[in-house]
N, C-alpha and C positions, 0 to 999 in steps of 0.2 A: 474244791479240787486242788490237790497239791500239784503244782506245775511240774511236769516232766520235761526234761530237755532232750532234744533229739538231734543227732548229727547226721545230716545237715541238709541243704538244698542246693541243687545245681541247675544251671540254665546255659544252653549253648545256641548260638545262631551262626549260620553260614549263609551269606548273601550269594545267590546264584547268578546275579546279573551285575554289570558294572555300576558304580555309585551314580553315574549320570542317569541311569534308568530310574532310580528311586527319586532323584531330584525332579525329574520330568513328570513322573507319575504321581508321586505323593507330596511334592513340593519341598522335599528335604533329602539330602544325601544321608542324614542321620537316622534314616528309617530303622536300620539294624540296631543302632545304639538305643533308640527310643523303645523298640520292642524288647530289648534286653532289660531295660529299666522296668517295663511292665511285668515281664516274667519274674523278675526278682522281687518286686514289690508285692506281687500276688502270692509269693511264697514266703513272705516275711515271717509267717508262723513257724517256719522251719529253722530259723536261726536269727538270734538277736544279740549275739555277742561280737559279731564282726561280719564284714562282707568284703568281697574283692571282685575285680574284673580284670580280664586280660583281652588284648586285641592284637591281631596280626594284619599288617598290610601285605597284600600279595605281590605287588609290583614295585617295591622300593628299589632304588638304585644303590649300588655299593657306596658305603659311607653314610647312608641315611638309615635312621632307626626304623625298624619294621615290627618290633614287638613291644607292646606297652602294657603296663600293669598299674593298677591303683587299688589300695587296700585301706580299710579303716576299722576301728574298734567301736563297739557300743551299739545300742539299739537303733540309733539313727545313722548307722554306717552306710546304708544304701543311699540315702539323701546326700551324705557327705562325699562319697566317691563319685557320684554322678555330678555333684556340684563342682568338684575339683576338675573333672573332665570338661564340663561346660565352661569353666573359667578360662580354658585355653582359647575359647572362641569369642570371648566377650568384647574384645577390641577390634573385631573384624568389621569391615564395611558390609553393607547389605549385599553388595555384589560378590564380595569374597565369601560370605556365608552361604551363598547359593551357587558357588562355583565348585562343582564336584571334582573337576580336574585339579583345581588349586588345592582343595582339601586333601585329595589323595596324595598329592606331591609334597605338601608342606605341613599339614596339621596332624598332631598326635591323635590317636584313637579314631582316625578316619580310615577305617579298614573294612575288610569284608568278612572277617572271622572274629567272633566274640564268644567269651566264656565268662560266666558269673557264678559266684558261690556265696552261700549264706552259712554262717558257722554257729553251731552250738558246741561247746567243748564238753566231752564226756570223760576227759582224762584229767581234768584239773589244771591242764597246762594252758596258760593264757598269755596274751601279749601279741603285738603286731607280727612277730616272727612266726606265729603259729596260724595266722590267717591265710587261707588259700586265696588265689592260686599261688603255687610255688613255682619258681623259675630255675631252670638249669641253662646257663648261657654258654655259647660257643661261637667261634668265628665262622663256622660252617652253619649256614642258615637252617639246614635240615636237622642239625644236631641240637638246636634250641628246643627246649620243652617247657611248656606251662602245664601244670597239673592241678586238678582239684577233684574232690570226691565227697560222696556221702557214704562213709564207710567206717568200720572198725575191724582191725585185724586181730585175731586171737593168737597168732603164732609169730609175732614180731621177733621174738628171741631166736627162733629157728631161721627166719629170713636174714636177720642181722648176722648170725653166725655164718651163713652160707655166702653172703656177699663179701664179708670181711676175709673169708678164707680164700677168695680169688683176688684179694689185694685191694678192694675198695675200702674207703675210709669215710663213712657218712659223718657229717658234722654234728648231728644230733641223734639221740636214741629215741626217735618218735616215728610212728608208722608212716606218716606222710613223707618225711625226709628219706626214710629207708626205701620206700616204694619209688620215690622220685629218682633216687640213685640207681635202683634196680632197672627201672624202665629206661633211664638215661644210658646206662651201660649197654643195654640191648639195642637201643637206638643207634648208639655209636657203632656197634658191630654191623648193623644193617647198612648204615651209610658207608662204612669201610668196604663191605661186600660189594656194593654197587660201584664204589670208586674203583676197585680192582677190575670189575667187569668193564667199566667205561675206558679205563686205560688199555685194557686188552683189546678193545675195539679201535684203539688209536685216537681216542678223543683227548682234548686238552683244554685248559683254561675254563671259561664259563660253560663250554659245552659239557664238561664233566658235571658241573653244578646242575645244569638243566637235565642231564641224564638221570642223576641221582633223584632230583625232585620229581621227575616224571615216572620213575619206576619204584620208588620206595614203597615197601609193603609193611604197614604197621601191624598187620595181623601176625606177622613173624615175631615182631617185638612183644606183642601181648601174649602170644602162646608161650614163648620161652620165659617170660617174666612171671606170669600169673598162675602157672600150673600148680604151684605149691601154696598159693594164698589160701588161708583159712579164715573166713569171716564173711560178713555181709558187706557188699560194696556195689556202688556205681562209680566207676572211675572215668574221669573225662580229661582229655588232653588236647593241646594244640602244639604243632611244631612251628618253628620260624618260617618254614616254607609253605605253611598253610594247610598241612594235613590235620585232620580233625578226627578224634575217636571218642567213643564212650563204650564201656564194657560193663556187663552186669555179672554178679556172682552166680555160680552154677546152681545154687540152691534157690535163687530168686528171692533172697531175703530182702534186699533193697530194690526199689522199683525205679523205672524211668520210662518215659513215653516220648515218641518222636513223630514228627510230621514233615512232609516234604511236598512242595509244589514246584512250579517252574521258576519261582522268584526267590524262595527261601527254604532252608532246612532248619528245623528247630528241635531241640531236646530239652526236657525239663523233668524234675522229680515227680510232678503231679500233672494229671491229664487236663483238668479243667482250666488251668492257667494258660495252656496252649489254646484251648477253645476260646477263652476270653480275649487273650492278647491278639489272636489272629482272626477271630470270628469264623471258625471253621467247625463243621459238624463232628460229633464225637466219633462217628464211624470212620473218619478219615485219619484218625490218630492211631498209631501202632504202639504196642507195648514192646519194649526191649525184652527179649526172652532170656531165660536163665542160661548163663554161659555164652551169650551172644554179644557181639559188638557191632556197632554201626560206624562206618567210616565215610568220610568225605575227602576226596583227594584234592590236589591243588587245582585241578581243572573243574571241580564242582560235581564230580560223579559220586553219587551216594550208593553205598552197597552195605550189606550185612554179611557177617561170617560167624560161624560157630567157633569160638575160641577154646572153650572148655566143655567137656561132656556134661550135659545137664545131670544134676543129681536129683534126689527126691525133693520135689517142690515144697518149699517151706516159706512162702512170702510172709512177712511180718504182719500179724493181725492187729498190732497196735496202730499201724498205719490207718486201718479201717476204723478202729474204735475212737482214736483220739488225734493222731498227728496230722493226717491229711485234711485238706479243706473239705467240709461237708457238702460243697457245691457239686462235687462229682456225682453223676447220676447213679452209679452203682453204690458208692459209699453212702449216699443219702438213704437209699433203700435199705442197705445193710444195717445202718444205725437205727433206723425205725424198727427193723425186725428184731434187733437186739432188745429194744424196749418192749416190744410186743411179746417176746418169748418169756419175759419175766412175770407176766400177768398171773399165771397159776400160783407161783410162789408168793406174790404180793397178796393175792386174795386169801391165801392160807394165813399169812401174817396178820391180816386184819379181820380174820374170821368171817370173810365175805361181806363185811359190813360197809358196803360202798356208800350207803346213805349218810354215814357219820365219818367220812374220811375225805380229807382234802389232799389232792395230789399236786406236787410241784417238782421243781428241778433245781439243781445247784448250777448257777450260771458258770460258764457260757457254753462249754463244749458238750454238755449233756442234753441240750435243748432238743436235738433231733430224736434222740432215744426217748425223750419225754413224749414227743408226738406219737411215736410208735406205741408207747405204753398206753396213752389215752385211746388210741385206736383199738387196741386189744381190750381195754376196759369197756369201751363203747359196745364192742361186739358181745362181750359177756352180758352187759346190761340189757342189750336188745334181745338176747336169748331168754333172759329172765322175764322180760316184758311179754314175749310171745307165749311163754308157759303160763304166766299169770292171766293173760287175756283168754287163753284156751280154757283155763280152769273156771272162768266165769260162765261158761255156757254160750249159747248162740245169741242171746239178747242182753248183753251187758248195758247198764245205764251209762248216760253221758258222764256222770260224776265218777263212776268206777273206772271208765276208760281214761278220763282226765287224770285221775290219781296215779294210774300206772304209767301213762305216757309222759307225765311231767317229771319223772325221775331223771336226773342228770348226773353225769360224772362231774364232781366238783374240782375244778382245777384253778389254781391261783398262783401268781408269782409271789411266793412267800419269802424266798431268800434273794437278797440283793447284794452283789459284790460292791462294797462301798468305797474302800480305799486300798491303795497299794502301800504296804509298809516300807518305810525308808530305813536303809541300813545304818544311818548315822545314829539311830536310837539303839544303843548297845546295852544299856543298863537292864538287867534281867526282869525286874518287876514291871517296869514301864513298858518294856517290849512285850511281855506276856499280856499285859492289860490291853495294849493296842492290838495284838494278835487276836484277842477275843472279839474284837470289833471289826475285823476285816469284812465280815458279812453283817448285813442288817436284815431286819424282817419287816414284813408288811403287817402292822398291828391291826387287829380286828378281822383277820382273814379266816379265822376259824372260831368255833364255839368252845370256849375254855372248859376243860374237864369232860367234854362230851366227844369231840372229834379226834380221830386219829390223824396223823400227819405223815404222808409218804413223800419222800424226796429222793429223786434219782440222780446219781452221779455217774461219770463214765468209768472211773476206776478208783480204788482205794489202795494205796501202796504203803505209805508209812502210817497214815491215820492221824498225823499231827494236826491237820486242819480240822478234822472232826473233833478231836479232843480239845484243842485250844479255842475253837471258834464255833463251829457249826452246831454241835449238839447243845451247847450252852445257850446260844442265841435263839435256837428254835424252841427250847424249853420255856422261854419267856412267854410264848403264846399259850402256855398251859394245855398242850394237847394231852389226851389220855395216853397215847402211845406214839412214839417216833419210830418210823421204819426208814432206815437208810438203805437205798437200793443201789447196787453197782451193776452197770450194764455189762461189765466184763467180769471174768472169774477172779478168784483169789490170786493175787500176785505173790508167788512163793519163792521165786528164784531170780537171781540177778540176770541182767541182759549183758551180753558181751559183743553185740553187733551194732552199737551206735545209740542206744537209749541210756540216758543218765538215770538208771535205776539206783535205788539206795543200796548200800552195803547190806548183805544178807541179815546182819544183826539188827538192821533198822526196819525190815519188813514186818508189818504188824501180824501177818499170817505166820511168819516164822516165830516171832515172839510168843504168839498164842500157843503154837504147837509145843514149844519148849516149856512154857508154863504148865501145860497139861501133863507133859511127861514128868515134870517135877512133882506136881500135885498127886499123881497116881503112882509115885515111887517107881518110875520107869526110866531113871537116868541111865540105866545100862543100854538103852536104845541109842542114846547119844554116844556113849563110849564105843559101842559096836560099830556105829556108822563112822566114827572117827578112826578106829583101828583099820577098818577096811579101806578107808580113803587113804590113810597113811601108807598102807601096804602097796598101793598102786603108784606111789610117787616114783618116777623114774621109768615107768612103763611107757611104751609108745602111746601117744594120745589116742590113737585109734582103738586101743585095748581098754581104755578107762571106762568106768561105770559110774553113774550118778547114784551114790549111796545116801545123798541128802534126802532122797525120797522116803527113806526109812523113818525120818523124823516125823513125817506127816502120816505115814501108813496106818498107825493104830487108830486114827480118828476120822470121823465123818466130816464133811464140809460144814455141817450144821454145828457140830461140837466146836470146831475151830472158830466159826463165826460168833458163837455164844461167848467164847473166851475173849475174843476181840472186843465185844461189847463191854465186858468187865474192865478191860484194860483202857478203853477209850472214853468211857462215860465219866464226865467230871463229877466230883463230889457235889452233892446237893441237887442233882438232877431229879426232878419230881416225876417226869414221865417215864414210863417203861420204854426201853430202847431195844430195837432189834436191827440186825444187819442182814440183808438178803443179797446173795451173790448170784450172778449168772452161772448156771452150770456149764461145764466145759462143752457138753453136747449142744447146748443152746448157741454157744459161740460158733461152733463148727457148722451148725445148720444155718445161721445168719450170714456167715462169711465162708461159704464152702470152697472158694478158690484161694483162701489165705489161711493155710493150715499151720503157719508158724505160731506156735503157742508155748514155746519153751519156758517163758517167764511164769506161765500158769502150770504147765504139766511137768517141767523138768526134762522134756525130750528135746535136747539141743540138736540142731540140724547138722552141726559140724563137730568133729572130734575136739577142736580147740575150745569150744564152749564148755565141754565136760571137763577138760583139763583145768581151765580157769576156775570153774565152780569148785572143783576138788581142792584147789589151793586156797580159795576163799573160805571154804568150810574148815579146813585144817587150821588156818590162821585164826578163825573165830574161836574154835574150841580151845586152842592153845592159849589164846589171850584171856578167855573167860574162866577156863577150868584148870589151867596150868598142868595139863597132862604131861 
């Protein structure tokens, strides 16, 4: 499996009782901090390039810090940031460590509001300055903003032009900075609106501050800021006065879940992490709906509001196939069903010869789909057994029954992920030789020259791991045929909503389609798609059409898969190789509530996706063909 990166993971906690309550009930006022650590560690799969956390104290006195942040880079960033936070407490006496009132008054990160973020970069921009949460500071507590998100915006250029036109000057041309400034600007306006109302009522001094913090409405801020955002997002924020929000895109592309009881309110990117961290039943956890926001005000009141009108639901199906933890009850069932749906195509590939076929998976994320595939194969074999027994008549012998009933689906752990390549090995030949040994095999797991070998993976995007490692190492077992099975459909188009998909020119499906066009003297298809794409440059993004579909249109899925095999099979491979993909219909049947399939179908949920694809295709053609 070629590792795909995904931006990102979020976690938020709001304690609804004073810190003294948690010290008395749970033996520590750090209850919220500890739960945040759990929520982040349980979502480590979502971001290993950096992590950060922010904290707000609700009752700090003037002159005392009330907003704290810690960030770090690297795969061990979660451990590092919590280690740094804990280092503030290492010299305390036992009495001080368990004195919630002292902690609240003196210690950093001893607050009631927490927000955490895990980062994968999909833009190529790296460094600590790009690690969330981002801060916008101000002397007015309510104007301070900490922001983090799981998102990618497709119309940053339009947002940038709009906010600079009203006089703002973002420090960096990056979507997070621009959105921080946009939200910050609207937050300033909201605070100023309340300031004027407070003055009109004759209030002064700290009474104005209390009035603002009591009546601030972040729904106003989000509605005015987000109405033109085009992309997939879950955006989370804290203000210095303790207001908390999380908002989801109106297409439902990115997901978030939340839970509330009388002690705590929690939000996270994935549902099972809340179940595990708080030991609560699945039915008590709510999903943030498309275009909806959840708010927690300074006094701890939780409410939801519709910020943007819901659009056609397109939740990301890759969340179900690969990114999210398989421990979610629905995702586990869906991944098994993805494997089961492939059984008819697998049987066709091996000519129904299950007796001489070994079934396996490519570790580690395809394991659940493998169980579903086995279940489907077991059902097929049981049907065969029933027919064979029925054909024997009413009095079969013991030996005849034993012969039929002893047939089993043969499953083995054939592929083993052995090492992680180290980037310091840069020399080409050495690196390629090492890449060929990323996977190892279980020798003796099949009968050489007799058995077929079927291995299931969750996706095939670039195909580099297949070409450099998997096919070659599996061929050492001398199978008659190698069938590589993908539990997801052919990845044909880039993602622009937060997945680090390859450039279009690197997709093995795109390469195969282009090769077929060349072979069949159909280069004019490329030229026509390019011309149509070029003609719509400058049109409003809402009017743009995906003409890259025309590259694939002349061919069946099977033709493209067959060409992929030619491109990916290493020279000297003795076994016949075939690639079997999940049909698009199979994906929709297995994941009926997650219709976001643009990387497979080209049906982008937002106009910005089509606009960016159009640009990518034009750039590709002009670079390769010099039109």
